[in-house]
Every structure is written in structure tokens, then in C-alpha cells.
ZABADO-54302 format. One record per residue (C-alpha): residue number from 1; residue in one letter; y, z, x. Coordinates in nm, 3 decimals, m for minus. Layout:
BEGIN
  num  residuo        Y        Z        X
  NUM        a        Y        Z        X
...
//
This chain:
BEGIN
  num  residuo        Y        Z        X
    1        x    6.219   13.614    4.697
    2        x    6.193   13.538    5.066
    3        x    6.329   13.202    5.175
    4        x    6.076   12.937    5.269
    5        x    6.099   12.852    5.633
    6        x    6.197   12.497    5.705
    7        x    5.941   12.300    5.903
    8        x    6.062   12.235    6.254
    9        x    6.042   11.864    6.327
   10        x    5.868   11.799    6.656
   11        x    5.993   11.510    6.874
   12        x    5.749   11.225    6.928
   13        x    5.573   11.202    7.267
   14        x    5.694   10.950    7.523
   15        x    5.362   10.766    7.545
   16        x    5.265   10.513    7.275
   17        x    4.935   10.327    7.253
   18        x    4.936   10.004    7.053
   19        x    4.591    9.893    6.930
   20        x    4.535    9.558    6.758
   21        x    4.184    9.631    6.633
   22        x    4.046    9.278    6.588
   23        x    3.697    9.189    6.471
   24        x    3.600    9.012    6.795
   25        x    3.819    9.197    7.044
   26        x    4.052    9.496    7.063
   27        x    4.392    9.423    7.215
   28        x    4.531    9.751    7.346
   29        x    4.786    9.882    7.591
   30        x    5.060   10.136    7.651
   31        x    5.422   10.051    7.569
   32        x    5.649   10.005    7.870
   33        x    6.030    9.981    7.885
   34        x    6.010    9.602    7.870
   35        x    5.678    9.510    7.704
   36        x    5.488    9.231    7.877
   37        x    5.166    9.052    7.785
   38        x    5.015    9.174    8.112
   39        x    5.029    9.532    7.977
   40        x    4.766    9.442    7.717
   41        x    4.393    9.466    7.780
   42        x    4.140    9.264    7.578
   43        x    3.830    9.474    7.504
   44        x    3.518    9.335    7.332
   45        x    3.492    9.513    6.997
   46        x    3.116    9.545    6.991
   47        x    2.809    9.738    7.097
   48        x    2.557    9.497    7.252
   49        x    2.192    9.521    7.352
   50        x    2.040    9.274    7.596
   51        x    1.677    9.162    7.610
   52        x    1.608    9.438    7.862
   53        x    1.709    9.691    7.589
   54        x    2.015    9.801    7.787
   55        x    2.314    9.895    7.569
   56        x    2.665    9.778    7.658
   57        x    2.969    9.937    7.490
   58        x    3.306    9.760    7.475
   59        x    3.440    9.684    7.822
   60        x    3.100    9.750    7.979
   61        x    3.003    9.403    7.857
   62        x    3.207    9.257    8.145
   63        x    2.937    9.383    8.383
   64        x    2.651    9.218    8.193
   65        x    2.499    8.924    8.383
   66        x    2.235    8.801    8.137
   67        x    2.354    8.711    7.787
   68        x    2.028    8.547    7.682
   69        x    1.917    8.672    7.336
   70        x    2.181    8.946    7.344
   71        x    2.232    9.122    7.009
   72        x    2.573    9.244    6.888
   73        x    2.671    9.521    6.650
   74        x    3.032    9.486    6.537
   75        x    3.231    9.760    6.357
   76        x    3.443    9.503    6.173
   77        x    3.285    9.293    5.898
   78        x    3.469    9.027    5.697
   79        x    3.788    9.142    5.868
   80        x    3.764    9.507    5.759
   81        x    3.673    9.808    5.973
   82        x    3.364    9.946    5.796
   83        x    3.156   10.104    6.073
   84        x    3.346   10.392    6.235
   85        x    3.029   10.520    6.401
   86        x    3.025   10.216    6.630
   87        x    3.405   10.200    6.655
   88        x    3.423   10.559    6.776
   89        x    3.183   10.477    7.060
   90        x    3.403   10.184    7.166
   91        x    3.730   10.381    7.140
   92        x    3.589   10.676    7.332
   93        x    3.466   10.445    7.607
   94        x    3.800   10.258    7.620
   95        x    4.058   10.534    7.565
   96        x    3.913   10.880    7.622
   97        x    3.628   10.874    7.876
   98        x    3.703   10.988    8.229
   99        x    3.695   10.642    8.387
  100        x    3.871   10.459    8.102
  101        x    4.143   10.215    8.215
  102        x    4.357   10.312    7.915
  103        x    4.276   10.682    7.927
  104        x    4.503   10.885    7.703
  105        x    4.534   11.232    7.555
  106        x    4.565   11.196    7.173
  107        x    4.770   11.520    7.159
  108        x    5.038   11.352    7.372
  109        x    5.016   10.994    7.243
  110        x    5.158   10.801    6.947
  111        x    4.920   10.544    6.799
  112        x    5.028   10.212    6.645
  113        x    4.725   10.052    6.477
  114        x    4.675    9.721    6.295
  115        x    4.469    9.642    5.986
  116        x    4.384    9.323    5.797
  117        x    4.597    9.218    5.499
  118        x    4.474    9.358    5.166
  119        x    4.246    9.619    5.322
  120        x    4.081    9.828    5.044
  121        x    4.246   10.168    4.990
  122        x    3.920   10.355    5.056
  123        x    3.894   10.202    5.404
  124        x    4.261   10.278    5.474
  125        x    4.215   10.643    5.375
  126        x    3.903   10.670    5.589
  127        x    4.094   10.528    5.886
  128        x    4.382   10.775    5.843
  129        x    4.139   11.064    5.822
  130        x    3.952   10.968    6.140
  131        x    4.272   10.910    6.340
  132        x    4.420   11.249    6.247
  133        x    4.112   11.469    6.202
  134        x    3.859   11.330    6.449
  135        x    4.078   11.191    6.728
  136        x    4.377   11.421    6.649
  137        x    4.653   11.178    6.750
  138        x    4.990   11.352    6.736
  139        x    5.146   11.065    6.535
  140        x    5.027   10.736    6.395
  141        x    5.132   10.429    6.198
  142        x    4.918   10.163    6.035
  143        x    5.050    9.807    6.006
  144        x    4.926    9.480    5.861
  145        x    4.844    9.289    6.180
  146        x    5.041    8.965    6.112
  147        x    5.355    9.166    6.024
  148        x    5.399    9.279    6.385
  149        x    5.467    8.918    6.485
  150        x    5.808    8.950    6.316
  151        x    5.935    9.153    6.615
  152        x    5.896    8.859    6.854
  153        x    6.187    8.645    6.964
  154        x    6.062    8.375    6.727
  155        x    6.376    8.159    6.726
  156        x    6.352    8.106    7.102
  157        x    6.010    7.947    7.044
  158        x    6.189    7.682    6.835
  159        x    6.441    7.612    7.112
  160        x    6.719    7.860    7.026
  161        x    6.877    8.073    7.303
  162        x    6.672    8.388    7.380
  163        x    6.787    8.715    7.226
  164        x    6.971    8.980    7.426
  165        x    6.706    9.182    7.617
  166        x    6.931    9.490    7.596
  167        x    6.993    9.458    7.222
  168        x    6.799    9.630    6.945
  169        x    6.483    9.448    6.836
  170        x    6.499    9.362    6.465
  171        x    6.234    9.179    6.262
  172        x    6.289    8.812    6.176
  173        x    6.441    8.760    5.831
  174        x    6.180    8.508    5.712
  175        x    5.855    8.422    5.881
  176        x    5.528    8.264    5.765
  177        x    5.240    8.383    5.985
  178        x    4.912    8.191    5.995
  179        x    4.646    8.405    6.165
  180        x    4.312    8.235    6.227
  181        x    4.074    8.477    6.394
  182        x    3.708    8.573    6.412
  183        x    3.641    8.684    6.052
  184        x    3.889    8.488    5.845
  185        x    4.217    8.299    5.829
  186        x    4.518    8.452    5.654
  187        x    4.860    8.322    5.553
  188        x    5.116    8.607    5.537
  189        x    5.482    8.546    5.440
  190        x    5.710    8.814    5.586
  191        x    6.056    8.911    5.463
  192        x    6.246    9.133    5.705
  193        x    5.914    9.223    5.868
  194        x    5.741    9.327    5.544
  195        x    5.456    9.122    5.394
  196        x    5.516    8.970    5.049
  197        x    5.196    9.108    4.902
  198        x    5.145    8.869    4.609
  199        x    5.187    8.567    4.839
  200        x    4.918    8.657    5.096
  201        x    4.631    8.407    5.098
  202        x    4.296    8.431    5.274
  203        x    4.037    8.168    5.372
  204        x    3.692    8.304    5.451
  205        x    3.656    8.076    5.753
  206        x    3.700    8.208    6.105
  207        x    3.540    8.191    6.445
  208        x    3.219    8.358    6.325
  209        x    3.139    8.101    6.055
  210        x    3.223    7.814    6.288
  211        x    2.995    7.957    6.558
  212        x    2.709    7.994    6.309
  213        x    2.764    7.639    6.182
  214        x    2.753    7.499    6.536
  215        x    2.440    7.708    6.602
  216        x    2.267    7.537    6.309
  217        x    2.371    7.190    6.420
  218        x    2.259    7.247    6.780
  219        x    1.929    7.403    6.671
  220        x    1.849    7.094    6.461
  221        x    1.963    6.832    6.714
  222        x    1.900    6.986    7.057
  223        x    1.746    7.329    7.129
  224        x    1.657    7.626    6.910
  225        x    1.963    7.848    6.954
  226        x    1.907    8.087    6.662
  227        x    1.913    8.390    6.897
  228        x    2.189    8.264    7.126
  229        x    2.506    8.353    6.935
  230        x    2.701    8.448    7.248
  231        x    2.617    8.121    7.423
  232        x    2.700    7.906    7.120
  233        x    3.033    8.086    7.083
  234        x    3.115    7.988    7.442
  235        x    3.010    7.629    7.370
  236        x    3.235    7.623    7.062
  237        x    3.536    7.751    7.257
  238        x    3.480    7.497    7.532
  239        x    3.419    7.176    7.334
  240        x    3.587    7.210    6.993
  241        x    3.875    6.984    6.897
  242        x    4.041    6.909    6.565
  243        x    4.029    6.548    6.453
  244        x    4.348    6.377    6.335
  245        x    4.138    6.160    6.102
  246        x    3.803    6.323    6.032
  247        x    3.643    6.042    5.830
  248        x    3.744    5.778    6.084
  249        x    3.610    5.975    6.381
  250        x    3.288    6.052    6.193
  251        x    3.242    5.682    6.126
  252        x    3.302    5.601    6.492
  253        x    3.026    5.837    6.599
  254        x    2.786    5.694    6.341
  255        x    2.834    5.342    6.469
  256        x    2.725    5.449    6.815
  257        x    2.883    5.422    7.154
  258        x    2.891    5.074    7.300
  259        x    2.973    5.072    7.667
  260        x    3.125    5.337    7.889
  261        x    3.500    5.364    7.909
  262        x    3.559    5.282    7.541
  263        x    3.775    5.510    7.331
  264        x    3.464    5.628    7.144
  265        x    3.326    5.767    7.466
  266        x    3.602    6.030    7.469
  267        x    3.438    6.199    7.170
  268        x    3.120    6.277    7.361
  269        x    3.082    6.543    7.628
  270        x    2.791    6.709    7.804
  271        x    2.770    7.087    7.802
  272        x    2.563    7.220    8.092
  273        x    2.385    7.538    7.985
  274        x    2.395    7.851    8.202
  275        x    2.071    7.970    8.363
  276        x    2.212    8.321    8.442
  277        x    2.085    8.284    8.801
  278        x    2.268    7.993    8.965
  279        x    2.570    8.010    8.731
  280        x    2.655    8.271    8.471
  281        x    2.864    8.047    8.246
  282        x    2.805    7.701    8.112
  283        x    3.059    7.424    8.164
  284        x    3.173    7.093    8.016
  285        x    3.157    6.763    8.198
  286        x    3.222    6.403    8.100
  287        x    2.934    6.239    7.916
  288        x    2.697    6.035    8.133
  289        x    2.492    5.782    7.931
  290        x    2.238    5.767    8.213
  291        x    2.182    6.143    8.217
  292        x    1.858    6.128    8.017
  293        x    1.700    5.888    8.263
  294        x    1.817    6.106    8.552
  295        x    1.671    6.414    8.386
  296        x    1.333    6.248    8.345
  297        x    1.327    6.176    8.717
  298        x    1.437    6.531    8.800
  299        x    1.171    6.679    8.572
  300        x    0.902    6.530    8.793
  301        x    1.071    6.691    9.095
  302        x    1.082    7.031    8.925
  303        x    0.709    7.070    8.976
  304        x    0.769    7.038    9.349
  305        x    1.028    7.314    9.345
  306        x    1.335    7.122    9.241
  307        x    1.579    7.249    8.978
  308        x    1.648    7.086    8.643
  309        x    1.986    7.108    8.475
  310        x    1.966    7.174    8.101
  311        x    2.249    7.022    7.903
  312        x    2.340    6.910    7.553
  313        x    2.532    6.596    7.461
  314        x    2.778    6.682    7.185
  315        x    2.956    6.421    6.977
  316        x    3.065    6.473    6.617
  317        x    2.978    6.844    6.648
  318        x    3.302    6.882    6.844
  319        x    3.525    6.806    6.545
  320        x    3.287    6.876    6.253
  321        x    3.291    7.250    6.325
  322        x    3.671    7.313    6.326
  323        x    3.699    7.082    6.023
  324        x    3.577    7.380    5.818
  325        x    3.928    7.528    5.847
  326        x    4.070    7.224    5.668
  327        x    3.776    7.166    5.434
  328        x    3.579    7.490    5.365
  329        x    3.387    7.311    5.089
  330        x    3.179    7.138    5.359
  331        x    2.971    7.457    5.383
  332        x    2.997    7.557    5.018
  333        x    3.304    7.783    5.039
  334        x    3.504    7.713    4.725
  335        x    3.848    7.768    4.871
  336        x    4.144    7.551    4.962
  337        x    4.182    7.420    5.315
  338        x    4.448    7.565    5.544
  339        x    4.740    7.328    5.460
  340        x    4.679    7.368    5.084
  341        x    4.653    7.746    5.125
  342        x    4.995    7.748    5.295
  343        x    5.151    7.580    4.989
  344        x    4.962    7.817    4.757
  345        x    5.105    8.108    4.955
  346        x    5.458    7.972    4.913
  347        x    5.404    7.963    4.536
  348        x    5.410    8.345    4.544
  349        x    5.748    8.347    4.721
  350        x    6.087    8.299    4.549
  351        x    6.181    7.931    4.564
  352        x    6.502    8.013    4.748
  353        x    6.299    8.136    5.047
  354        x    6.086    7.821    5.080
  355        x    6.316    7.639    5.327
  356        x    6.336    7.945    5.555
  357        x    5.959    8.003    5.541
  358        x    5.867    7.640    5.611
  359        x    6.114    7.627    5.900
  360        x    5.960    7.938    6.060
  361        x    5.580    7.901    6.067
  362        x    5.417    8.098    6.349
  363        x    5.049    8.040    6.427
  364        x    4.841    8.309    6.599
  365        x    4.471    8.382    6.650
  366        x    4.210    8.238    6.884
  367        x    4.124    7.936    6.667
  368        x    4.478    7.801    6.711
  369        x    4.395    7.725    7.075
  370        x    4.163    7.440    6.977
  371        x    4.285    7.101    7.090
  372        x    4.459    6.911    6.810
  373        x    4.481    7.211    6.574
  374        x    4.859    7.246    6.577
  375        x    4.926    6.873    6.538
  376        x    4.689    6.840    6.239
  377        x    4.826    7.153    6.071
  378        x    5.190    7.048    6.106
  379        x    5.119    6.693    5.985
  380        x    4.936    6.803    5.671
  381        x    5.178    7.084    5.581
  382        x    5.466    6.839    5.616
  383        x    5.291    6.597    5.378
  384        x    5.251    6.870    5.114
  385        x    5.589    7.042    5.152
  386        x    5.896    6.943    4.948
  387        x    6.076    6.648    5.108
  388        x    6.405    6.838    5.136
  389        x    6.250    7.118    5.347
  390        x    6.231    7.107    5.726
  391        x    5.883    7.202    5.852
  392        x    5.860    7.368    6.195
  393        x    5.529    7.501    6.323
  394        x    5.490    7.680    6.655
  395        x    5.209    7.865    6.827
  396        x    5.274    8.203    6.988
  397        x    5.281    8.196    7.372
  398        x    4.960    8.401    7.371
  399        x    4.806    8.372    7.022
  400        x    4.541    8.636    7.094
  401        x    4.776    8.910    7.217
  402        x    5.065    8.816    6.989
  403        x    5.028    9.098    6.732
  404        x    4.992    9.354    7.011
  405        x    5.304    9.222    7.184
  406        x    5.505    9.243    6.862
  407        x    5.380    9.598    6.807
  408        x    5.491    9.688    7.159
  409        x    5.843    9.560    7.083
  410        x    5.848    9.771    6.768
  411        x    5.725   10.084    6.947
  412        x    5.974   10.034    7.228
  413        x    6.257   10.116    6.984
  414        x    6.239   10.497    6.954
  415        x    6.453   10.504    6.637
  416        x    6.245   10.247    6.454
  417        x    5.919   10.401    6.576
  418        x    6.020   10.737    6.431
  419        x    6.084   10.572    6.093
  420        x    5.732   10.429    6.066
  421        x    5.523   10.700    6.235
  422        x    5.356   10.983    6.044
  423        x    5.287   11.298    6.244
  424        x    4.967   11.496    6.224
  425        x    5.174   11.790    6.103
  426        x    5.305   11.581    5.808
  427        x    4.951   11.465    5.730
  428        x    4.831   11.825    5.712
  429        x    5.128   11.930    5.495
  430        x    5.148   11.638    5.248
  431        x    4.791   11.502    5.243
  432        x    4.628   11.161    5.263
  433        x    4.782   11.016    4.944
  434        x    5.136   11.078    5.071
  435        x    5.050   10.909    5.402
  436        x    4.910   10.606    5.217
  437        x    5.236   10.576    5.018
  438        x    5.444   10.593    5.338
  439        x    5.242   10.313    5.503
  440        x    5.256   10.098    5.188
  441        x    5.636   10.134    5.172
  442        x    5.640   10.328    4.845
  443        x    5.806   10.625    5.019
  444        x    6.112   10.553    5.231
  445        x    6.205   10.809    5.493
//
């Protein structure tokens, strides 16, 4: 019998593309010798159509000047990539078209891609198939997004000396990652960089639900904004703050605002709406109690050619919207709030790891940038945690690009990259089920 020829193992290409495929935005960039946040580009993960019926794909949206009544089609729903038809359009525009800023040849590029925790196996298999068969990347690895944060120099964020830049990058031993993004909020305990599957918890509250909730409040109290999702999202990002004492602040706003300069007045702001002619973006300014009277006077001048500034005065909307993260039941979501979900997550971890997890809580995701979020989260987790445990909570330097940056550190280590990557040749030889087992950790290479 003739001997079977041994498969010749091909070396991995030098170029690696890391893609954190978020629901609201794609964070992507090539890996350099010393990965920096500036290497990462943030690309809108959507296909949009404006009221003039013009279609904008991904980065093209940066050239759009009129966001009035703009309609979005997003490939990611509820945190999972379900629409590859739209995603392919965005990837081709961002990575493969002639003028793409991150133009790459898949036959000479390694791909490191993120996915949401607990992604259904059918969606994972579909993703693997498209990466290898449609795009034909030479090698590829799929990671749970929060797990890539383990490759950061986390201890330096807590005040420890920075790690040796010339040393090998190893994942943190114990890390609890809270990721609050567009579709949902997840709590993922990591042990040596691997998620503890049974301890992952998810809250179905993210930026999307908060934007829709604010849209309802504004439509009832101010203007009909049912078709202005983009604008309301900008309003939410500009004015939202997390209350230290929700019931107390709500009571203060109900009692009214007596006199300018009082502490209650700090809760109110005016948001000046964009007109897409004079200024493209809206902006926040301090609340002026006399603004309504001024506007009435200006309205009479508008007939004579003057301009009127449209604005909304926002009070308890500022802290009622982000309160959904701490009390999802306010909108009928029967789930625990974020601090309670953290303790529920710990219940799936061996008790001996609790002190290390509570002392290393890293917060990422766009919602963490809201004023007061970190203080409220740390206070309430500390109240619920065992008294003998030290609770330390820190936000990543750039919570939006954090997973990408961690993935870049991982990919910068050629030895470690080779351990996690699956080549297209291996995919063709062993099949999709083998690849799924490699990515899930059931096959160690």
C-alpha cells in the first residue's frame, strides 16, 4: 500500500486583520508590531437609506449630511449576526473594494473575528462557512468578544506597574468583563482568557432599547420623533447620566424647579436640534428658564426672515433612560439589574475564585461612558458582594475599541496566534464540525 503523503503545513501570512463585529459599529484594523488604539477604525455596521432614497454602506455614512428620517438596516440583531447579505456589502466596502482604507487580500491575510457570548451553533457554522468559502481567508479564528479583553495590561489600570512591553503577552488569570453595548449587556467571567460558560449572564438591555425608550418619551412630551432614530441616539449619548439615587432625583424633578442656580437646575438641560443646514449636529446647553418666552418672540420674527432655534428641555429623561440597565423591569423586561446579574454570574464560578473576580472587574462598551455609570455600578456591586471581598471596578481606556485592542495583542504573538487560528486548508480537510470543536476548546492543538 502506498504511504499517505503528509500534509505540508503552510506558514501563516504576516498580515492579520482583527475585526470586532459589533451590532452598532465594526472595530477593525491591521495588527502592528506594537498595537495602538489609533490603528483601529470604527465603521458603522449598517446599510442606510436617506429620505432622498440614496443608499449609504458602512463608512459611506460619514459623507451623509442629512440624517432626517434616515432608515437603517443592521446585519446584527439581538447581538447575533443573522444577515450576511447586508454584512457582506459592508465588509466588501470596508475591506475589499479598491478605495477601502483597510483594503486587504484574503489569500494573504489572517482574520481574527469576534462573536457574542452564547452564539447559536447554526450561526457560528454559517459564519465559518462564509469566511472560508465566500471570502476565502487563508486562516481565521473566532473568539467570544469579551474574552479578548484578557490580553490587556489590566493590572496597570488598577495602579500596578505596567507589564514589560518586550515580554510575551499572556491572558489575565481571573477577569470579570461587563460589556454593555448596542444590543445587550453581558457579564463574562474569564479564567486564563477562557470564558466560564455556565457563569455567563445576559441582560437584554443595550443602547438600542434605551434609544427607543427615549424616543417614546420625547415623542410624548416634545416632538414626534418616531422616524428620527439616529437623532434620538445622538441626544441619548449627549445628555444621559446615571443617577446615584433614582427615586430621590425623580422626586426632585416632580416637585419642580424653583429658582435658577439651585441644585435641581443641574438636572435640566436644553438640547438644540440640528437643522442639517446651519449645523449638522445638535448640541447641549445649560437650561434657560426664559427660553420659551424668547422663542415666542423669535417666532414672530421668523415670518420676517429670522431663524428659530428648535430645542427640547430634558429633565428626568436624562436619568430615567439609563436606569433601565439597573432596573429592566421598568419596561417589562423580567431580568435582574446589572449589579444583581454580576452576583448571579459569580454563582456559576467556584467560590474560591470570587475574590479574584471581584477584584478584577473590567467594564467595556459604549454605555459605560455615561456620566455616573461607573460610580453607581461599583457602589451597588460592593453592597451585594461578600464583606470579605475587595471590589475593584475599572473602565477600559477606550471602552469601544477595547476588544479590538485585546485581539491585536493576541494576534501580535505569532506563537499564540498559530495555536488559535484554523487555516482554510484544515477547514477543507477536516470539515466544519472539526473547526467548531477547535474554536469551542474541545480540541487542543
